[in-house]
N, C-alpha and C positions, 0 to 999 in steps of 0.2 A: 430553613424551608419544606414547604408543605403543600398540600394539595386543599384549597379551599373550596367547597360547594356551596351553591343556593340555589334554592329550588324557590321560583316564581309561584306566582298566584295560580296560575293554569297548571301547575305541577309539572314544569321543566326545568331540567336542573341543568346548570350551569357550572363549568369549574377553570379556577384562577389557580395561577402558582403565587403563592404570599409569603412573606416573612414575618415574624414577631420581631416586635422592638418595643423598647418604654419611650414616653413621651418625657417633656421635662418636670411633668409631676410624679413620673416615677411609673405609670398608669402603664398595663401590656396593653397593646396597639398590635394590630395587621396592616400591613402596607401589601397590595395588588404589585406582584412585578409585572405579571403578563395576562393577559384574557386568554385562555385556552377552548373559550367557547362552550359549544352545546355537543356534548361527550357520548358514547352511548358507553354503559358500564364497564364492557372488555376495554376500551381506548382507553379509558380512567384509569383502570387495572394495570394496563402496561404502563402508563406514563407512572404511576406511583411505583411500580417496581423499579421504574430506571430513576426515581427520584434520587438519590442520593448519588446516582451519577453523576446527572446533569447540573444538580443544584447545592452536591457537596453533603455534610454532614449533617442530618436534623438536630436543631437545639433541642436541648433538655425540654425546657420548658414550652417548647412545642408539642411534646409527648405525652401531654396529660391527660390526653382521651386515647393512648395507644396501648394494647395488647401483647404483653410479647407471648406469641403463641410457640416456638421452638427454638432451640440451639442446637445445630448439630456438628458431629466433624466433620471438619471439610478438608484441608489443607493435606492433614497424613492421608486421606483416603484418596486426595486426586495425587499424591504423588506416590501412592503403589499401584494405583490402577496403570498409571504411566510405566512405569517399572513392567508391571505383571504385560503390559503392550509390549513391550520391548524384547521380551522375550517369547511372546507369540504364543504366549502359554494357554489363552481362550481360544484362540484359532487350535491349538493342537488337540484341547479336550473336544470342542466343538466337532471336529474330524471324526474324532474315534469314537464318540458317542451319537454320531447321527442314524446308527442304524438300530439304535435304542429305543424301544417303545415307552419312553416316560415322558410328563406332561412339565417338564419344569425342565429349565438349562442347568446341567449338571456344572460346566466351565464358571456360572454365574454364582453357583451355591460352595465350589471351589475358592472364589474369590473372596467370598463375604467369610469364611473359614481362615483363610490367609489375614484377611485384614485384622480379623479378628485377632490370630496368633503374633501379627506385626505391632498391633496396637495396644490392645486391652486382654491377652489371652485369657481364655477362660473355659469351661464345658461347653458341648453342642446345648444344652438347657439354657445355659446362659445368653447366647448367642440371641436365642430368640427376641428377647427385650433389648439386649445390647443395639441389634441390628436396628433399632428404632434411634437411636442417640446419633446416626451418622448419616451423611449425605452420600446414601445410596437407594436406587429406585427399590430395586428388586429385593420382595422380601420372602423369608422361607423358613417354614415351619421344621419342629424338629425331625420329624420322619422325613422330609425332604431331605435332610443333612443327611442322617444315616443311609439312603439310597444313594446320596452322591456318592458316599464315600462305598458302597456297594461297587457303585460301576468304576470309581477310580482303581480301585482292585483289581477289576479286569484288567485295564488299560494301562498300568502303572508302566511295564516293559516300554510302551510305545510311548507314553510324553517322556521320559527320562534320556530314552534314545533321541527323540526329537529336541527335546531340550538343549540335549548337547550338542546336536549340528548348529543350531541357533546360536548358542554361547559363542560357539568357535568363530561363528561367521560375525556376532557382533563386535566380540574381543580381537578379533583375527589374528589369532592363537592357535600352533599347531601343537598338539598332547605331547612332549617328549619324555613327560617324568610324572607318574600317577604316585599319590600320597594314600597310602591306606593303612587305617588303624581301627580299632573294635570297641563299642563302651557297652554296658549294660542299663536296661531302665526298667524297675522294678511295679509291682501291681499291688497295690492294696487289696487282700483278699485272694484268694486260690480258685477263681473262677476261670480264669484266660485261659484260650484253649491252647496255645503255644507257650503259655508261661511254664518254667520250670527252674528249679532249685539249682545253681549254678553258684560260679565265683562272682561274686559280685562287686561293680568296682564304685560304686555307691555306700559299701560297707553294710549292707542291707541282706545278708544271707539269710535271715529268717522269714524273707519276701521271695516269692516267685518271680520271675523276672525273661526280658527277651534280649536276643544279643543283637547289637545293630553293627553292621559293617558300613565302613562311608571311605569311598575313595576321591579326592578331588585332585583338581591340577595345579599347576605350581602358583596360581593365584589363589585358591581356596578354594574356586568355584565346584561345588557337586557336579560327579561325572556320574555317578552310579552309588546306588545303595542296597542295601538287602535286612532282611531280616531275618533271624534263627532262633531258635527254642534254647531257651536260655541255660541250659547245659552245654550248650556247644562249645568246643576248646577256641580259641581264637585262630589256633592257626588250621584248624579245618574248616574255615572258613573263606579262606584263600586263592582254593583252588575253583572255586565259582565264580570268583573276580576274575581269575584269569580267562576260563573261560569266555564269559561274558564280555570282555576285553577282546578277546583275539577272535571273535566270529561277530559279533555286531556291530563295533563301534570304530572298524577301521582303522586304526591305528596301526601304523608301518614300522615304527620304531618305538620301544617305549623303556624306561628304565623304572622299577616299582621301587617304592621307597617303603619300609615296614621295620615296624618294633621288634621289639623282642619277643612276644610273644608268638608273631607271626615266622621269624626267621628261621625255621627250624629245616634240617635237611632236606626232607620232602617236598617241600615249597620251593626249594631251590633246585631241584632238582625237574622239576615244573616247566618254571623257567624258562631254563636251560636248555628245554624240548622245544620250545617256542622260538620260532625264528625272530633275527632281530630284538630279542625281548632281555633286559639284564635286572638286575636286583641291587640295591644297598640296604644288607638288612642289621640292627643291632641283635647281638648275639646275648643271650644270658650267662651271666661272669660268674655263676655259682654252679649250673648243673651239667655245664656242657665242659669237658675234658679238654678242647681243641683251644678255649682260652684260656683255661688254668696251666696251659703246658706254655701260652703265650706269653703269659703274668709272670708265672713262674722263672722261666727261662729267659728273660730280659738278662744281658749282664750285666750293665750297670743301670739300677731303676734310678738313678739322680737324672732330674726334667733336666739337665743341663745336657743330654745326650736326645732328648726331643727337639724337632723342629717347632719354633713358635708362630703363633697365629696372633697376630695384632689386629685391634680394632679400636675406633676412636669411642672414649667413654662421653659420658655428659658434658664433661668442663673442657672437651675438645683436645684430649692428650692421646697420643696413642700410646696403648698400652696392650700388654700380651694377655689377650683373652683365651688362649688355647695352648699346650702343649699336645705335638702330633707324633707317634712314632710309628712308620709303616715296616711292617714285615710281610714278604711277599714268599710264597708258597706256590711254584707253578704259574700258573694265570691267576691263583684266589691272592686277593690284596686284603691284609687286616690292617686296620687301624686303630691302633689304641691312644684315646682321646683320653685328654685330663684336663679338668677344668677347676682352678685354683679356687675359685670363689665358692663352688660345690664341695670342693676339698674340705676346705673350712668348716663347713656347716655339717659335712657328716662328720667330719671325725670329733665335733661339739655332739650330734647326735648318737652315735657312737660311744662314748664316755656316758653318756644319760643312760642311755642302754641297758650298758653293762652294769652300771650302778642300780639300776631296777631290777636286773633281773638276779645279781645276786642278793639282794633285798627279798626278792620274793621266792626264790631258792631255799635259805635260809629259813623262813617262815616256814615253808612247805618242810622242810626237812626238821623242824622242832615241833612240828603239828602234833599233839598227842589227840587229836579226835579221828585223824584219819590210817588205815592201814599203811603199811609199807606200800603195797601195791597200790593203793589210792593215793599215793603220794608222787608214786613214779609218773602214773596218769595226768595226774595233774600237773606236773611241772613240765611233762614233754608238751603241753599244748600249750607253753606260755611263746609268746608272739618272739623269734627269731633265735630261741635259745639253742637251736641244732647249731647255729651259725658259731657259738663261742665254745657250747658247752658239752662232754661228754654225762650222759645218765644212765645210769643201771641200778639193777637189783643185784646188791653182792651179798650172797649168805642169808636171802631174805630182807634184805635191808637197804633202803633207799640211799644211794649216794650219789655226788655230783663232780667234777672234776672241771676244772678251763683248759682248753683244748689249744695250748699255745701256737702249735701250726695251723690250727685254722684261724685265729686272733691275727696270725703273721699276714694270712692271706687275706682277711678282711680288711686289715692295714693297709696293704697293697693295691685294696680295689676303692680305693677311698677315693672322690672324686673322678672316677673313671668310667668310659664306657668302651666298649668296644664292637668295630663297625666290621663289616666283611661283604665284600664286591668282587666282581670278574671283569668290572668297567677298565677298559684299559687307562692307562696315565696319559695316554695321549687324547682320548675323550675327556677325561675328566682329572684333573692333578688332585691331591688328597684334600686340598683346601676347600676344594667345590665338592666334594666328597661329603667333607662335615657339614658345609651349608645347606645342602640338599636336605641331610639328615637332620639338620637342626628344624628346616621347610616344616617336618613332620608337625610341628607344632600347630599349623592352619588347620589340622584333622582335629587336634584338641579343643582350641578354639572354637571350631564349629559346633563338637557336642557340649563346649561350655554353654555356647548360646543357644542352643536346641532345647537344653534343660533348664537353663536361667533364667533367659529371655523371652524365648518360643514357649517356654514351658510344654515340652513334651509330654513330662510326667506332670503331676497324676493322669493317669488313662481310665477315662470312664467306659471302654471296650473291651467287651470279654469275647466277641467271636473274632476268629483269625482275621477273616478279610477285613475287618474293620481298624483291629490294631495295626494291621499294617497298611492300610490307608491313612490312618492317623498319622501314622510315621509319614508318610509319603506328605501330605498335608505340612506336615513340619519342617522337613525338607526344602521344599517349594519354599515354603518361606523364610527359610534362611537363604535359598539360592537369590530371592530377590534382594534381602536386605544384603549381602556379599556382592555381588554385582553395585549394586549403590556404593558400597563402598569402595570399592576397584575403579569405578568411573570419579568418584573423589579424589581419590589419590593421584591420578592422571591428572589431575586439575591442581595438584597441590594444595587442597585443603583436606586439612586433618581432622578431620572427625569422625567418630564411629555412625554407624546407622542407626543405632538406639538414641543418639544424640540429634539426627536429624528428623527422626518420626516423631519427637518430642518437640522441635524446633517448629515443625508444621502442624505440631497438633494446636499450636496457639490460635491457628489462622481457625476463626466458625464463620459458620452461616445463619446468620440470625432470620426468623420470620416474627414480622410483627404485624399488628393490624391497627390500621390508621382510618378512623371515622368508616368501616367497615371495608376499609380496602387492603388488601396484603401486599408489602412490602418486603422483599427479600434483602437482606446486607451480608456482603461478605468482606473479611476483613482482606485489606489490604496488603500486596506481597512488599515487604521490608527490602532491604538491602541485601539481608545477608539469604534469605529465599530465594531472592534472585540470582545470587554468587553459584548457589546451587544448584538451581535449575538451568543455568548455561553450561554448568561444568557436565551434566547428563542432556545435554541437549532437547529439553521440554519446554515446550512455546509454554510462556505466559500467559496466555489467551484461556489455558486448561481452568486456571483459577481465579478467571473474571467473571 
């Protein structure tokens, strides 16, 4: 159906609701459904805009004089805006920036950057054109986005603290365990103010980088993050987290869970000085004598002496997932954990690695183009060579020998990791300690999404304040996606946030022009959309 207008001889326009059909001879005809009478252009436009609602879809043969004006991303924008409103991020940023002398909304500029990160991540330059393709009234130029980053840098601490309090209320959960880990993110070029060379987890040691520390709660929601220079050691980032949590976050009792790079003795001592704070740390297996003593002094290395942790597999069978041996030394509990699947993989990798090392060492030794000193230097740089071989210059001649003692110890490490804690057995039995350590994967997953889905890098900023603000925007975007997944999980909907964003991306808003009048048509919600909206308590009418 469509609006039909007829102009009389005295130049008065009348409107009718009409529909098309074909007569017995197959010729197109129009049938007047109802007489709308004399209307002003504004009234006619209002009727045209709601035509699809009252008269159903307009048939294709009614659209021969129709011009397609715009197609907008609509569903995913509405969904993310609702998640943004749930966490009150707009209110927080508006409040924190109300005293700033600025002629645009920092919160809306932040939202447009977060929308881009969730839907179609790209540079700030790209956002200028991209924002024309989404259903978002406010538009921003490049310099406004940069100025918004400058303001976000100033209020970063307040945003995270207030966000933490709101998400605690929203999900009705007291933080009792905090999971912490770090990652690196590199720059293309050498101009970044806080970019430094360091150990790269992205295997790009040739590029300058920053270090990012991220703390999340038991459900994976970010609590706090910090950015450090690229040469900062992992363990050196942890005291700053403890200081923030103890002073600002009003967490009465907490257990910190961290991986091998964090679990050094100095960090353990910092936690023990804090009231009602405790730790579960993984320990370095090769560099710490306390771990070597534990592994080597086990009287019986057989797994039959370990306690078994069973877990249901994909086929519904209850199988042994881990073997655990607990060793106590006064208040300290050590857990030696063995994973049979990892053991099998490690054993294969070890054999391949050894074979490759032997080949490389033999080729280096037989090389006639290198001096003996050069052979030694090249061999010493082979990955993992010191785990198995002794290298030396004997009588100015390069030699290498397999160290059987080291090899024996490496075989004992296959499939194993060691945990250390002073949490009492009454508070957390060993099975639960293992489970909490495995939950540290939530931080690793957060880093994966930040880098791959949200595209934390490449970073097109060189000033420190904008680098830090850019990372804040990415963390906020991840927070929205994670909050969506948590609410879906509670409703037993097994979908990732990325899949949901793509599903709602199918909902479009189309603007067409029919006989000089603009009509907006929005995709209708389907059953799967409504199930998701119901799970997150989002009203359907936001999408009408």
